[in-house]
Backbone as ProteinMPNN parsed JSONL, in Angstrom:
{"seq_chain_A": "MNQFVDALGKACPMPVILAKKEIDAGNTSFVVAVDNEVAVENLKRLAESQNYQASVETKDGNFHVTFVGDGAAAPVCEESNKPKNWALFVGKDFIGDGSEELGNSLMTMFFYTLAESNDAPRYILFMNSGVKLPVENDQVVEHLKTLQEKGSEILVCGTCLKFFNIADNLKIGTVSNMYDISERMHMADKVITL", "coords_chain_A": {"N_chain_A": [[-14.175, 3.623, 41.699], [-12.303, 4.146, 38.513], [-14.453, 3.98, 35.426], [-13.073, 2.173, 32.788], [-11.633, 2.387, 29.521], [-11.172, 0.505, 26.598], [-9.176, 1.385, 24.15], [-7.361, 0.661, 22.82], [-5.275, -0.136, 19.648], [-7.376, 0.703, 18.006], [-8.372, 2.994, 15.466], [-8.101, 6.257, 14.635], [-10.885, 7.739, 14.364], [-11.815, 6.65, 16.752], [-11.406, 6.24, 19.473], [-11.838, 8.723, 20.226], [-14.283, 9.067, 20.051], [-15.382, 7.024, 21.362], [-14.69, 7.919, 24.148], [-16.172, 10.292, 24.12], [-18.545, 9.121, 24.179], [-18.457, 8.625, 26.702], [-18.481, 10.514, 28.435], [-20.974, 11.632, 27.475], [-22.551, 10.023, 28.593], [-22.446, 11.043, 31.088], [-20.663, 10.134, 33.174], [-18.134, 11.113, 35.097], [-15.782, 10.701, 35.9], [-12.985, 8.334, 34.046], [-10.763, 6.346, 32.529], [-9.11, 6.141, 29.632], [-7.331, 4.021, 27.195], [-4.717, 4.064, 25.036], [-2.854, 3.372, 22.23], [-0.961, 5.123, 20.726], [0.486, 8.139, 20.466], [-0.656, 10.463, 18.926], [-3.469, 9.664, 19.325], [-3.412, 10.293, 21.893], [-3.213, 12.923, 22.272], [-5.248, 14.033, 20.821], [-7.271, 13.171, 22.457], [-6.813, 14.781, 24.986], [-7.247, 17.065, 23.733], [-9.899, 16.897, 23.314], [-10.974, 16.568, 26.062], [-10.249, 18.853, 27.274], [-12.406, 20.712, 25.532], [-14.538, 19.611, 26.228], [-14.571, 20.529, 29.094], [-13.603, 19.056, 31.109], [-10.576, 17.733, 32.62], [-7.64, 16.193, 31.761], [-5.024, 13.867, 32.512], [-1.926, 11.639, 31.674], [-0.615, 8.885, 31.895], [1.952, 6.594, 31.05], [1.861, 3.143, 30.524], [3.223, -0.131, 30.483], [3.957, 0.367, 27.384], [1.707, 1.461, 26.403], [-0.586, 3.946, 26.5], [-2.485, 5.637, 29.272], [-5.06, 7.753, 29.063], [-6.471, 9.867, 31.455], [-9.794, 10.945, 31.933], [-11.275, 13.276, 34.041], [-14.189, 14.865, 35.616], [-16.784, 17.377, 36.232], [-19.172, 16.794, 35.564], [-20.338, 18.863, 34.312], [-21.601, 20.143, 31.424], [-19.799, 21.149, 29.047], [-19.99, 25.129, 27.7], [-21.933, 26.049, 25.768], [-22.61, 27.762, 22.704], [-26.077, 29.532, 22.277], [-27.018, 29.46, 19.449], [-25.705, 27.044, 18.284], [-27.553, 25.24, 19.611], [-29.489, 24.733, 17.855], [-31.875, 22.973, 15.95], [-30.239, 21.67, 12.558], [-30.025, 22.04, 8.962], [-28.972, 20.834, 7.335], [-26.66, 20.08, 3.943], [-24.715, 17.127, 2.744], [-22.715, 16.738, 0.314], [-21.133, 14.263, -1.711], [-19.156, 14.072, -3.83], [-16.816, 12.018, -4.578], [-15.455, 9.128, -4.389], [-13.499, 8.934, -2.343], [-11.558, 10.832, 0.297], [-9.74, 13.96, -0.032], [-6.379, 14.391, -1.492], [-3.726, 12.487, -2.999], [-3.022, 9.832, -1.819], [-5.242, 7.549, -2.933], [-6.001, 5.018, -1.705], [-5.891, 5.739, 1.032], [-7.508, 8.108, 1.37], [-9.761, 6.466, 0.563], [-9.915, 5.219, 2.834], [-10.167, 7.298, 4.742], [-12.768, 8.337, 4.118], [-14.241, 6.229, 4.941], [-14.133, 6.295, 7.51], [-14.873, 8.984, 8.12], [-17.759, 8.929, 7.722], [-18.325, 6.648, 9.716], [-17.852, 8.663, 11.781], [-19.845, 10.537, 11.661], [-21.834, 9.01, 11.709], [-22.238, 8.199, 14.214], [-22.534, 10.846, 15.678], [-24.435, 13.704, 16.868], [-25.6, 15.245, 15.001], [-26.923, 14.912, 12.3], [-26.809, 14.769, 8.938], [-29.593, 16.54, 6.958], [-29.746, 16.01, 4.341], [-27.77, 13.385, 1.963], [-25.978, 13.545, -0.417], [-25.037, 12.0, -3.415], [-22.859, 12.12, -6.413], [-20.945, 11.685, -9.204], [-17.885, 9.673, -8.823], [-18.583, 9.374, -6.217], [-21.0, 7.84, -6.097], [-20.321, 5.129, -5.993], [-19.871, 5.109, -3.288], [-22.609, 4.104, -1.947], [-22.977, 1.794, -3.126], [-20.64, -0.221, -3.079], [-19.136, 0.107, -0.934], [-19.426, -1.537, 1.87], [-19.285, -1.205, 4.723], [-19.474, 2.011, 4.684], [-22.404, 1.666, 3.768], [-23.703, 0.664, 5.846], [-23.296, 2.765, 7.919], [-24.513, 4.762, 6.482], [-27.221, 3.644, 6.979], [-28.131, 3.843, 9.488], [-27.742, 6.69, 9.571], [-29.748, 7.162, 7.858], [-31.738, 6.422, 9.381], [-31.838, 8.003, 11.555], [-32.83, 10.283, 10.021], [-31.76, 11.05, 7.823], [-32.086, 11.97, 4.223], [-31.001, 10.274, 1.622], [-29.939, 10.893, -1.438], [-28.9, 9.507, -4.525], [-26.891, 9.778, -7.718], [-28.521, 8.932, -10.848], [-27.943, 8.963, -13.357], [-25.015, 8.725, -12.675], [-24.783, 6.264, -12.085], [-25.471, 4.679, -13.76], [-23.463, 5.206, -15.338], [-21.105, 4.265, -14.264], [-22.039, 1.849, -14.209], [-23.598, 0.39, -12.403], [-26.0, 0.63, -11.401], [-27.898, -1.308, -10.845], [-26.887, -2.292, -8.578], [-27.455, -0.696, -6.281], [-27.428, -0.078, -2.651], [-28.152, 1.187, -0.609], [-30.358, 4.312, -0.3], [-32.002, 6.784, -2.634], [-32.477, 6.411, -6.037], [-31.833, 9.143, -7.933], [-32.15, 12.495, -9.676], [-30.207, 15.442, -11.247], [-31.948, 17.458, -10.959], [-33.379, 17.201, -8.626], [-31.423, 16.306, -6.634], [-29.97, 19.206, -6.756], [-31.976, 21.111, -5.748], [-32.273, 19.911, -3.4], [-29.79, 21.147, -2.266], [-30.318, 23.606, -2.798], [-32.372, 23.997, -0.81], [-31.313, 23.634, 1.726], [-29.59, 24.917, 4.754], [-26.818, 24.898, 4.765], [-24.405, 23.839, 2.612], [-21.901, 21.06, 2.874], [-19.162, 19.778, 1.249], [-17.371, 16.791, 0.084]], "CA_chain_A": [[-13.271, 3.18, 40.385], [-12.534, 4.593, 37.082], [-14.548, 3.583, 34.279], [-12.151, 1.979, 31.756], [-12.334, 2.07, 28.033], [-10.064, -0.247, 25.844], [-9.194, 1.571, 22.814], [-6.002, -0.236, 21.8], [-5.234, -0.468, 18.307], [-8.765, 1.278, 17.292], [-7.756, 4.149, 14.699], [-8.84, 7.44, 14.877], [-11.546, 8.628, 15.688], [-12.704, 5.749, 17.678], [-11.028, 6.298, 20.908], [-12.395, 9.939, 20.784], [-15.642, 8.776, 20.056], [-15.876, 6.183, 23.003], [-14.44, 8.932, 25.219], [-17.171, 11.075, 24.009], [-19.812, 8.363, 24.743], [-18.437, 8.336, 28.352], [-18.797, 12.074, 28.716], [-22.39, 12.088, 27.199], [-23.317, 9.392, 29.542], [-22.27, 11.688, 32.364], [-19.124, 9.657, 33.674], [-16.946, 12.201, 35.473], [-14.166, 9.836, 35.846], [-12.721, 7.151, 33.574], [-9.427, 6.029, 31.937], [-9.17, 5.496, 27.958], [-6.077, 3.233, 26.849], [-4.506, 4.274, 23.716], [-1.301, 3.05, 21.962], [-0.252, 6.4, 20.062], [0.487, 9.857, 20.803], [-1.551, 11.061, 18.218], [-4.626, 9.425, 19.679], [-3.227, 10.964, 23.2], [-3.233, 14.696, 21.857], [-6.884, 14.187, 20.473], [-8.294, 12.644, 23.789], [-6.496, 16.142, 25.445], [-8.18, 18.338, 23.163], [-11.387, 16.527, 23.733], [-11.103, 16.9, 27.429], [-10.655, 20.74, 27.248], [-13.127, 21.104, 25.031], [-15.825, 19.184, 27.238], [-14.382, 20.936, 30.476], [-12.566, 17.944, 31.724], [-9.062, 17.511, 33.072], [-7.098, 14.935, 31.174], [-3.796, 13.24, 32.499], [-1.616, 10.599, 30.877], [0.348, 7.772, 32.171], [2.537, 5.417, 30.197], [1.843, 1.422, 31.334], [3.519, -1.08, 29.308], [4.364, 0.996, 26.191], [0.643, 2.608, 26.205], [-0.964, 5.667, 27.287], [-3.781, 5.758, 30.025], [-5.677, 9.254, 29.686], [-7.669, 9.666, 32.751], [-10.508, 12.399, 32.457], [-11.964, 13.804, 35.275], [-15.034, 16.057, 35.378], [-17.577, 17.211, 37.307], [-20.364, 16.488, 34.81], [-21.387, 19.626, 33.585], [-21.241, 20.331, 30.166], [-19.096, 22.553, 28.413], [-20.399, 26.396, 27.513], [-22.578, 26.076, 24.187], [-23.409, 28.93, 22.076], [-27.21, 29.022, 21.769], [-26.672, 28.98, 17.945], [-25.556, 25.247, 18.233], [-28.849, 24.359, 19.816], [-30.768, 24.954, 17.276], [-31.863, 21.827, 14.63], [-29.928, 22.176, 11.628], [-30.611, 21.854, 7.574], [-27.525, 20.915, 6.224], [-26.515, 18.417, 3.331], [-23.617, 16.581, 2.499], [-22.435, 16.387, -1.124], [-20.184, 13.605, -1.861], [-18.584, 13.85, -5.46], [-16.038, 11.213, -5.042], [-15.466, 7.949, -3.213], [-12.485, 8.99, -1.301], [-11.47, 12.273, 0.711], [-8.637, 14.633, -0.089], [-5.683, 14.032, -2.69], [-2.616, 11.812, -2.899], [-3.272, 8.717, -1.872], [-6.446, 7.025, -3.061], [-6.176, 4.027, -0.714], [-5.888, 6.613, 2.444], [-8.803, 9.053, 1.205], [-10.898, 5.361, 0.964], [-10.256, 4.761, 4.282], [-10.782, 8.4, 5.494], [-14.149, 8.365, 3.783], [-15.067, 5.46, 5.544], [-14.011, 6.963, 9.053], [-15.826, 10.254, 8.142], [-19.15, 8.186, 7.557], [-18.557, 6.454, 10.901], [-18.012, 9.646, 12.743], [-20.974, 11.357, 11.281], [-22.968, 8.034, 11.949], [-21.985, 8.553, 15.587], [-22.661, 11.986, 15.966], [-25.884, 13.692, 17.212], [-25.945, 16.161, 13.889], [-26.844, 14.024, 11.088], [-27.74, 16.166, 7.654], [-30.644, 16.316, 6.404], [-29.564, 15.149, 2.716], [-26.797, 12.92, 1.804], [-26.259, 13.754, -1.961], [-23.881, 11.523, -4.063], [-22.54, 11.964, -7.54], [-19.862, 11.277, -9.61], [-17.71, 8.385, -8.083], [-19.276, 9.265, -4.701], [-22.225, 7.032, -6.034], [-19.558, 4.171, -5.485], [-19.97, 4.212, -1.589], [-23.463, 3.168, -1.34], [-22.781, 0.583, -3.895], [-19.734, -0.952, -2.94], [-18.486, 0.146, 0.374], [-20.389, -2.079, 3.117], [-19.0, -0.115, 5.944], [-20.472, 3.172, 4.63], [-23.882, 1.664, 3.7], [-24.182, 0.711, 7.159], [-23.304, 4.031, 8.605], [-25.761, 5.244, 5.935], [-28.52, 3.12, 7.282], [-27.805, 4.492, 10.87], [-28.135, 8.433, 9.158], [-31.02, 7.198, 7.744], [-32.85, 5.897, 10.668], [-31.738, 9.5, 12.235], [-33.715, 11.156, 9.233], [-31.084, 11.736, 6.766], [-32.655, 11.757, 3.279], [-29.951, 9.894, 0.526], [-30.395, 10.553, -2.931], [-27.862, 9.136, -5.65], [-27.34, 10.339, -9.271], [-28.966, 7.766, -11.551], [-26.814, 8.834, -14.825], [-23.717, 8.299, -12.299], [-24.687, 5.047, -11.331], [-25.628, 4.244, -15.221], [-22.116, 5.593, -16.266], [-20.124, 3.323, -13.748], [-22.386, 0.429, -14.592], [-23.678, -0.317, -11.197], [-27.364, 0.927, -11.334], [-28.539, -2.499, -10.377], [-26.496, -2.906, -7.064], [-27.461, 0.391, -5.046], [-27.675, -0.933, -1.513], [-29.257, 2.177, -0.254], [-30.536, 5.346, -0.968], [-33.103, 6.792, -3.666], [-31.784, 6.97, -7.433], [-32.306, 10.314, -8.155], [-31.394, 13.111, -10.827], [-29.68, 16.474, -10.997], [-32.827, 18.476, -10.312], [-33.628, 16.824, -7.311], [-30.246, 16.777, -6.286], [-29.909, 20.713, -6.632], [-33.201, 21.521, -5.216], [-32.082, 19.512, -2.107], [-28.892, 21.614, -2.09], [-30.894, 25.0, -2.321], [-33.336, 23.693, 0.413], [-30.239, 23.327, 2.737], [-29.078, 25.981, 5.058], [-25.378, 25.141, 4.057], [-23.828, 22.412, 1.929], [-20.589, 20.767, 2.849], [-18.817, 19.107, -0.089], [-16.075, 16.431, 0.36]], "C_chain_A": [[-13.416, 3.747, 39.375], [-13.272, 3.775, 36.203], [-13.55, 3.285, 33.16], [-12.48, 1.66, 30.178], [-10.864, 1.545, 27.245], [-10.148, 0.124, 24.87], [-7.681, 1.414, 22.082], [-5.944, -0.741, 20.848], [-6.651, -0.182, 17.426], [-7.885, 2.939, 16.689], [-8.656, 4.985, 14.928], [-9.956, 7.193, 13.797], [-11.958, 7.924, 16.575], [-12.596, 6.099, 19.068], [-11.566, 7.812, 21.324], [-13.88, 9.707, 20.934], [-16.233, 8.048, 21.283], [-15.524, 6.753, 24.049], [-15.667, 9.721, 25.397], [-18.381, 10.499, 24.48], [-19.607, 8.189, 26.143], [-19.047, 9.437, 29.16], [-20.237, 12.211, 28.48], [-23.146, 11.199, 28.086], [-23.103, 10.253, 31.115], [-21.227, 11.278, 33.367], [-18.431, 10.934, 33.796], [-15.775, 11.5, 35.525], [-14.105, 8.758, 35.208], [-11.519, 7.245, 32.832], [-9.671, 5.646, 30.369], [-7.597, 5.172, 28.025], [-6.181, 3.284, 25.485], [-2.849, 3.641, 23.211], [-0.479, 4.018, 20.981], [-0.592, 7.388, 20.68], [-0.191, 10.526, 20.361], [-3.321, 11.213, 18.914], [-4.623, 10.49, 21.358], [-3.67, 12.833, 23.182], [-5.023, 14.603, 21.596], [-7.966, 14.045, 21.529], [-8.054, 14.023, 24.538], [-7.307, 17.152, 25.039], [-9.545, 18.012, 23.333], [-11.552, 16.916, 25.197], [-11.202, 18.375, 27.782], [-12.016, 21.047, 26.894], [-14.571, 21.013, 25.633], [-15.281, 19.791, 28.634], [-13.925, 19.57, 31.498], [-11.165, 18.141, 32.048], [-8.957, 16.259, 32.653], [-5.677, 14.953, 31.921], [-3.212, 12.37, 32.027], [-0.399, 10.03, 31.427], [0.831, 6.736, 31.394], [2.734, 4.162, 30.928], [1.92, 0.776, 29.981], [3.598, -0.501, 27.796], [3.291, 1.658, 25.718], [0.184, 3.501, 26.898], [-2.16, 5.143, 28.02], [-4.248, 7.042, 30.071], [-6.723, 8.99, 30.453], [-8.114, 10.936, 32.492], [-11.266, 12.079, 33.595], [-12.636, 15.028, 35.339], [-15.995, 16.382, 36.304], [-18.812, 17.084, 36.894], [-20.987, 17.492, 34.193], [-20.924, 19.971, 32.343], [-20.593, 21.68, 29.782], [-20.14, 23.849, 27.973], [-21.088, 25.746, 26.133], [-23.099, 27.014, 23.939], [-24.919, 28.629, 21.731], [-27.603, 28.36, 20.252], [-26.654, 27.35, 17.543], [-26.758, 24.581, 18.55], [-29.722, 24.173, 19.197], [-30.767, 23.911, 15.916], [-31.02, 22.655, 13.305], [-30.51, 21.798, 10.44], [-29.72, 21.869, 7.006], [-27.473, 19.604, 5.567], [-25.117, 18.223, 3.165], [-23.771, 16.233, 0.93], [-21.329, 15.558, -1.174], [-19.986, 13.501, -3.209], [-17.811, 12.967, -5.685], [-16.002, 10.008, -3.688], [-14.204, 7.636, -2.13], [-12.096, 10.428, -0.859], [-9.906, 12.412, 0.444], [-7.853, 14.033, -1.482], [-4.235, 13.216, -1.85], [-2.875, 10.715, -2.762], [-4.59, 8.019, -1.828], [-6.951, 6.191, -2.046], [-6.286, 4.812, 0.888], [-7.134, 7.091, 2.222], [-9.752, 7.802, 1.34], [-11.06, 5.495, 2.295], [-10.698, 5.772, 5.15], [-12.323, 8.641, 5.013], [-14.802, 7.718, 4.536], [-15.246, 5.699, 7.138], [-14.951, 8.3, 9.082], [-17.31, 9.671, 8.294], [-19.311, 7.486, 9.021], [-18.721, 7.305, 12.281], [-19.504, 10.303, 12.509], [-22.001, 10.313, 11.77], [-23.381, 8.186, 13.707], [-22.327, 9.902, 16.348], [-24.203, 12.483, 16.297], [-26.356, 14.693, 16.136], [-26.047, 15.4, 12.893], [-27.454, 14.739, 9.979], [-28.952, 15.428, 7.35], [-31.004, 15.62, 5.137], [-28.28, 15.056, 2.905], [-26.758, 12.845, 0.3], [-25.104, 13.03, -2.618], [-23.861, 11.532, -5.498], [-21.246, 11.826, -7.788], [-19.323, 9.967, -9.359], [-17.756, 8.124, -6.836], [-20.113, 8.168, -4.749], [-21.416, 5.48, -5.837], [-19.709, 3.62, -4.171], [-21.304, 3.679, -1.217], [-23.717, 2.012, -1.944], [-22.011, -0.51, -3.492], [-18.626, -0.933, -1.497], [-19.339, -0.447, 1.422], [-20.474, -1.494, 4.178], [-19.864, 0.993, 5.732], [-21.77, 3.004, 4.622], [-24.172, 1.358, 5.018], [-24.198, 2.082, 8.036], [-24.407, 4.654, 7.895], [-27.204, 4.741, 6.591], [-28.516, 3.87, 8.295], [-28.391, 6.319, 10.502], [-29.422, 8.398, 8.433], [-32.106, 7.319, 8.619], [-32.739, 7.517, 11.574], [-32.168, 10.736, 11.272], [-33.049, 11.896, 7.902], [-31.849, 11.142, 5.411], [-31.397, 11.122, 2.237], [-30.223, 9.703, -1.025], [-28.938, 9.989, -3.87], [-28.175, 9.368, -7.088], [-27.573, 8.786, -10.047], [-28.22, 7.835, -12.876], [-25.635, 8.581, -14.324], [-23.419, 6.896, -12.266], [-24.89, 4.283, -12.727], [-24.018, 4.261, -15.82], [-20.717, 4.476, -15.571], [-20.861, 1.784, -13.93], [-23.026, -0.406, -13.497], [-25.318, 0.22, -11.013], [-28.115, -0.141, -10.237], [-28.059, -2.666, -8.962], [-26.49, -1.744, -6.386], [-28.102, -0.359, -3.859], [-28.103, -0.035, -0.575], [-29.15, 3.551, -0.694], [-31.624, 5.377, -2.365], [-32.095, 7.148, -5.02], [-32.706, 8.189, -7.707], [-31.592, 11.181, -9.664], [-30.666, 14.686, -10.414], [-30.552, 17.572, -10.725], [-33.064, 18.381, -8.862], [-32.511, 17.007, -6.233], [-29.858, 18.327, -5.695], [-30.913, 21.011, -6.131], [-32.912, 21.289, -3.534], [-30.906, 20.817, -1.512], [-29.443, 23.198, -1.718], [-31.803, 24.889, -1.164], [-32.222, 24.186, 1.553], [-29.86, 24.687, 3.089], [-27.484, 26.193, 4.841], [-25.393, 23.512, 3.321], [-22.225, 21.995, 2.328], [-20.444, 19.673, 1.92], [-17.618, 18.592, 0.423], [-16.006, 15.688, -0.929]], "O_chain_A": [[-14.571, 4.009, 39.041], [-12.774, 2.654, 36.103], [-13.172, 4.286, 32.551], [-13.342, 0.897, 29.742], [-9.764, 2.093, 27.32], [-11.028, -0.395, 24.183], [-7.158, 1.945, 21.102], [-6.454, -1.859, 20.769], [-6.926, -0.759, 16.374], [-7.114, 3.685, 17.293], [-9.792, 4.731, 15.327], [-9.888, 6.617, 12.711], [-12.608, 8.531, 17.426], [-13.589, 6.243, 19.781], [-11.719, 8.121, 22.506], [-14.549, 10.145, 21.87], [-17.208, 8.345, 21.973], [-15.946, 6.251, 25.09], [-16.2, 9.878, 26.495], [-19.209, 11.166, 25.101], [-20.484, 7.644, 26.813], [-19.797, 9.396, 30.136], [-20.828, 12.931, 29.285], [-24.304, 11.501, 28.374], [-23.709, 9.903, 32.127], [-20.945, 12.013, 34.313], [-18.176, 11.695, 32.863], [-14.75, 11.992, 35.052], [-14.979, 7.938, 35.49], [-11.229, 8.384, 32.464], [-10.504, 4.787, 30.082], [-6.776, 5.813, 28.681], [-7.1, 2.869, 24.779], [-1.886, 3.563, 23.974], [0.596, 3.645, 20.511], [-1.627, 7.607, 21.308], [-0.625, 11.42, 21.088], [-4.076, 12.18, 19.008], [-5.548, 11.176, 21.793], [-4.26, 13.588, 23.955], [-5.838, 15.188, 22.309], [-9.094, 14.537, 21.567], [-9.12, 14.58, 24.801], [-7.935, 17.942, 25.743], [-10.349, 18.929, 23.502], [-12.456, 17.725, 25.409], [-12.083, 18.922, 28.445], [-12.783, 21.56, 27.709], [-15.469, 21.855, 25.617], [-15.903, 19.198, 29.515], [-14.139, 19.525, 32.709], [-10.685, 19.068, 31.396], [-9.737, 15.344, 32.915], [-5.124, 16.052, 31.965], [-4.137, 11.689, 31.584], [0.687, 10.611, 31.424], [-0.002, 5.9, 31.044], [3.588, 4.041, 31.806], [1.274, 0.887, 28.939], [3.115, -1.293, 26.988], [3.465, 2.422, 24.768], [0.666, 3.793, 27.992], [-2.841, 4.268, 27.485], [-3.938, 7.661, 31.089], [-7.638, 8.184, 30.285], [-7.411, 11.935, 32.639], [-11.741, 11.018, 33.999], [-12.061, 16.106, 35.191], [-16.08, 15.631, 37.276], [-19.695, 17.231, 37.74], [-22.029, 17.296, 33.568], [-19.705, 20.1, 32.227], [-20.817, 22.844, 30.113], [-21.305, 23.457, 27.903], [-20.472, 24.839, 25.574], [-24.027, 27.418, 24.64], [-25.166, 27.659, 21.014], [-28.18, 27.317, 19.947], [-27.356, 26.698, 16.771], [-27.094, 23.543, 17.98], [-30.733, 23.584, 19.578], [-29.916, 23.969, 15.028], [-31.097, 23.861, 13.073], [-31.565, 21.18, 10.581], [-29.445, 22.731, 6.171], [-27.861, 18.512, 5.983], [-24.342, 19.139, 3.44], [-24.706, 15.612, 0.425], [-20.341, 16.067, -0.643], [-20.751, 12.743, -3.805], [-17.711, 12.697, -6.882], [-16.381, 10.058, -2.518], [-13.967, 6.661, -1.417], [-12.324, 11.293, -1.705], [-9.045, 11.541, 0.574], [-8.434, 13.392, -2.358], [-3.848, 13.287, -0.684], [-3.074, 10.232, -3.877], [-5.099, 7.871, -0.717], [-8.037, 6.395, -1.502], [-6.846, 4.208, 1.804], [-8.02, 6.535, 2.87], [-10.614, 7.936, 2.209], [-12.102, 5.818, 2.864], [-11.414, 5.527, 6.122], [-13.022, 9.257, 5.818], [-15.857, 8.169, 4.981], [-16.216, 5.383, 7.826], [-15.677, 8.553, 10.044], [-17.974, 10.177, 9.199], [-20.385, 7.7, 9.584], [-19.296, 7.027, 13.334], [-20.192, 10.489, 13.512], [-23.044, 10.758, 12.248], [-24.491, 8.256, 14.235], [-22.367, 9.933, 17.578], [-25.134, 11.728, 16.016], [-27.523, 15.062, 16.267], [-24.931, 15.116, 12.457], [-28.555, 15.275, 10.104], [-29.256, 14.237, 7.43], [-31.996, 14.953, 4.843], [-27.565, 15.839, 3.529], [-27.534, 12.056, -0.238], [-24.021, 13.535, -2.324], [-24.823, 10.965, -6.014], [-20.402, 11.821, -6.892], [-20.075, 9.02, -9.592], [-17.278, 7.146, -6.26], [-20.178, 7.441, -3.758], [-22.194, 4.606, -5.454], [-19.719, 2.445, -3.802], [-21.352, 2.871, -0.29], [-24.536, 1.213, -1.49], [-22.486, -1.646, -3.493], [-17.7, -1.68, -1.181], [-20.105, 0.383, 1.912], [-21.559, -1.207, 4.684], [-20.895, 1.098, 6.396], [-22.493, 3.802, 5.219], [-25.167, 1.978, 5.391], [-25.146, 2.344, 8.777], [-25.307, 5.117, 8.595], [-28.174, 5.497, 6.65], [-29.054, 4.936, 7.998], [-29.257, 6.941, 11.119], [-30.139, 9.396, 8.355], [-33.082, 8.069, 8.611], [-33.722, 7.965, 12.164], [-31.957, 11.913, 11.568], [-33.469, 12.824, 7.212], [-32.219, 9.968, 5.433], [-30.598, 12.056, 2.165], [-30.597, 8.702, -1.636], [-27.87, 10.413, -3.428], [-29.276, 9.239, -7.623], [-26.92, 7.766, -9.828], [-27.904, 6.791, -13.446], [-24.836, 8.174, -15.167], [-22.316, 6.359, -12.363], [-24.396, 3.155, -12.759], [-23.543, 3.438, -16.602], [-19.723, 4.06, -16.167], [-20.235, 0.734, -13.786], [-23.051, -1.636, -13.544], [-25.637, -0.12, -9.873], [-28.692, 0.118, -9.181], [-28.835, -3.184, -8.158], [-25.451, -1.579, -5.747], [-29.076, -1.103, -3.976], [-28.497, -0.569, 0.461], [-28.182, 4.001, -1.308], [-31.99, 4.383, -2.992], [-31.174, 7.964, -5.01], [-33.936, 8.228, -7.708], [-30.801, 10.69, -10.469], [-30.64, 14.999, -9.223], [-30.065, 18.614, -10.287], [-32.962, 19.306, -8.057], [-32.623, 17.677, -5.207], [-29.541, 18.59, -4.535], [-30.349, 21.984, -5.631], [-33.176, 22.091, -2.637], [-31.14, 21.378, -0.442], [-29.139, 23.844, -0.716], [-31.934, 25.931, -0.522], [-32.468, 25.206, 2.198], [-29.751, 25.573, 2.241], [-26.941, 27.294, 4.755], [-26.089, 22.506, 3.462], [-21.361, 22.8, 1.98], [-21.291, 18.798, 1.741], [-16.818, 19.296, 1.039], [-14.973, 15.101, -1.249]]}, "name": "protein", "num_of_chains": 1, "seq": "MNQFVDALGKACPMPVILAKKEIDAGNTSFVVAVDNEVAVENLKRLAESQNYQASVETKDGNFHVTFVGDGAAAPVCEESNKPKNWALFVGKDFIGDGSEELGNSLMTMFFYTLAESNDAPRYILFMNSGVKLPVENDQVVEHLKTLQEKGSEILVCGTCLKFFNIADNLKIGTVSNMYDISERMHMADKVITL"}
């Protein structure tokens, strides 16, 4: 019998992450239930990238995406197996332009996704309004705790905390300075900026 994963009502990227956990556990046959076509397309892309076949059935207005594979991992280039020394620079408390409300939600989901991955950044660096995340966003704080447990060093700009008058409320990370933050950027093999 297929393993059943109930992802109904779960926002992106949760259905994909739940399916990836099934794949990583070696499950060769399972079904993911979702309630929207965007999730279906995301799951189909995941299946293809992991050498699984995906089929879709509509049930009661929802979608059941069946994954079938042989348990063999997708081919990976040798370079991607090497440990990565990368930094994440967070300069604001939202992602993108347009709606800050949507951008705040996207930022929270980004940190959730990052915390669930096996590729934690070596350094997470917060400046400007990005410093509000390890102070005010409890969900991001929880994801940062997970990342810290995986070895991420979290540095938070002290000048920025003072500017926003939140220096006494930091929930995770080390109060730092421009010198230390720029040094970590130089030490990293790559820096991703949000």
